[in-house]
C-alpha positions as CSV (number, residue, x, y, z in Angstrom):
1,M,0.0,-0.1,0.1
2,T,1.1,3.0,-1.0
3,P,1.8,6.1,1.7
4,R,-0.9,8.3,0.4
5,K,-3.1,5.5,0.1
6,I,-2.4,4.7,4.0
7,E,-3.0,8.4,4.8
8,L,-6.3,8.6,3.0
9,G,-7.4,5.6,5.1
10,Q,-6.4,7.2,8.5
11,E,-8.1,10.8,7.2
12,G,-11.0,8.5,6.4
13,E,-11.3,6.6,9.7
14,E,-11.0,10.1,11.6
15,L,-13.5,11.4,9.5
16,A,-16.0,8.1,10.3
17,A,-15.4,8.7,14.3
18,A,-16.3,12.2,14.4
19,F,-19.5,11.1,11.8
20,L,-20.6,8.5,14.3
21,K,-19.6,10.2,17.4
22,N,-22.0,12.9,16.2
23,Q,-24.7,9.9,15.2
24,G,-24.6,9.0,19.1
25,Y,-22.3,6.5,18.7
26,K,-19.7,5.7,21.6
27,I,-16.4,4.6,20.3
28,Q,-15.1,1.5,22.2
29,E,-11.8,1.4,20.4
30,R,-10.3,2.1,16.9
31,N,-8.3,-0.3,14.7
32,F,-8.8,-3.6,17.3
33,K,-6.2,-5.9,15.4
34,N,-5.3,-9.9,16.3
35,N,-3.6,-12.6,14.6
36,L,-6.9,-12.6,12.4
37,G,-7.2,-9.7,11.1
38,E,-8.7,-5.7,12.1
39,I,-11.7,-4.2,12.8
40,D,-11.3,-0.3,12.0
41,I,-14.1,0.7,14.6
42,V,-15.7,-1.0,17.5
43,A,-18.8,1.2,19.0
44,W,-21.5,1.0,21.1
45,D,-24.9,2.4,19.5
46,V,-27.5,2.3,22.3
47,D,-26.9,-1.2,23.9
48,T,-25.5,-2.7,20.6
49,L,-21.9,-3.6,19.9
50,C,-21.0,-2.5,16.3
51,F,-18.3,-3.4,14.6
52,I,-17.4,-1.1,11.7
53,E,-15.4,-0.8,8.4
54,V,-14.9,2.3,6.7
55,K,-14.5,2.9,3.1
56,R,-13.1,5.7,1.5
57,R,-13.5,6.3,-2.2
58,T,-12.3,9.8,-4.0
59,S,-15.0,8.8,-7.2
60,E,-17.8,6.3,-7.8
61,L,-15.5,5.2,-11.0
62,Y,-15.3,1.9,-9.5
63,G,-18.6,1.6,-7.2
64,T,-20.1,2.9,-4.2
65,P,-18.0,2.4,-0.8
66,L,-21.2,0.7,0.7
67,Y,-21.0,-2.1,-1.6
68,A,-17.0,-2.3,-1.6
69,I,-16.6,-5.6,0.8
70,S,-16.7,-8.7,-0.1
71,K,-17.8,-12.3,1.0
72,S,-14.3,-12.7,2.0
73,K,-13.6,-9.8,3.6
74,Q,-17.1,-10.1,5.6
75,H,-15.7,-14.0,6.2
76,K,-12.7,-12.2,7.9
77,L,-14.4,-9.3,9.7
78,S,-16.8,-12.1,11.2
79,Q,-13.8,-14.0,12.9
80,V,-12.3,-11.4,14.3
81,A,-15.7,-10.0,15.7
82,L,-16.2,-13.5,16.8
83,S,-12.7,-13.4,18.6
84,Y,-13.5,-9.5,20.2
85,L,-16.5,-11.0,21.8
86,K,-15.5,-13.9,23.0
87,Y,-12.3,-12.5,24.7
88,H,-14.2,-9.5,26.1
89,H,-16.8,-12.1,27.5
90,L,-19.7,-10.5,25.3
91,M,-20.8,-13.4,23.4
92,N,-24.7,-13.0,25.1
93,I,-25.0,-8.9,23.7
94,K,-26.5,-8.0,20.7
95,S,-24.0,-6.9,17.8
96,R,-23.8,-6.0,14.3
97,F,-21.6,-5.0,11.3
98,D,-22.1,-1.3,9.9
99,I,-20.3,0.2,7.0
100,V,-19.4,3.8,6.9
101,S,-18.8,5.1,3.5
102,I,-17.1,8.1,2.6
103,I,-16.9,9.7,-1.1
104,R,-16.1,12.8,-2.3
105,N,-18.6,14.8,-4.6
106,D,-18.1,16.4,-7.5
107,Q,-17.6,19.9,-5.6
108,G,-14.6,18.2,-3.2
109,E,-17.0,17.6,0.0
110,E,-16.6,14.4,1.4
111,C,-19.9,13.0,2.0
112,V,-20.4,10.4,4.9
113,D,-23.1,7.7,4.9
114,V,-23.8,4.9,7.5
115,L,-25.1,1.4,6.4
116,K,-26.1,-0.3,9.9
117,D,-26.4,-3.9,9.8
118,A,-24.9,-4.2,6.7
119,F,-24.7,-8.0,6.9
120,D,-24.9,-10.8,9.2
121,L,-22.6,-13.4,11.0
122,S,-23.9,-16.6,9.2
123,S,-23.6,-19.7,10.7
124,P,-20.5,-21.1,8.9
125,Y,-18.5,-18.9,10.5
126,S,-19.7,-19.2,14.0
127,Y,-17.8,-21.1,16.7
């Protein structure tokens, strides 16, 4: 990954965290990593723990960020989320996967949106 892409990703995560706080989310952790992978943001939305993937695009040339998470990425996020829940003894709480989409419009402004409950933790991925 180029330094510029890393910088764009970090800026996107800053925008996403600020947006989520404005929406009432309580940020628990950022860039949670373990040997299975990484989750950009872990946050509480009232009584639901949200595992949030941030996707940022400078244009829609290659599609919208909301739909840029492949099945294999969903599987990886599911594994990391399950390990997080197990480690923190939170297996009995409500949780979900959200996606924060950031895209630059024609005027150069960053448009931020969140897709709540973007995908399910399906049984093939459960422990």
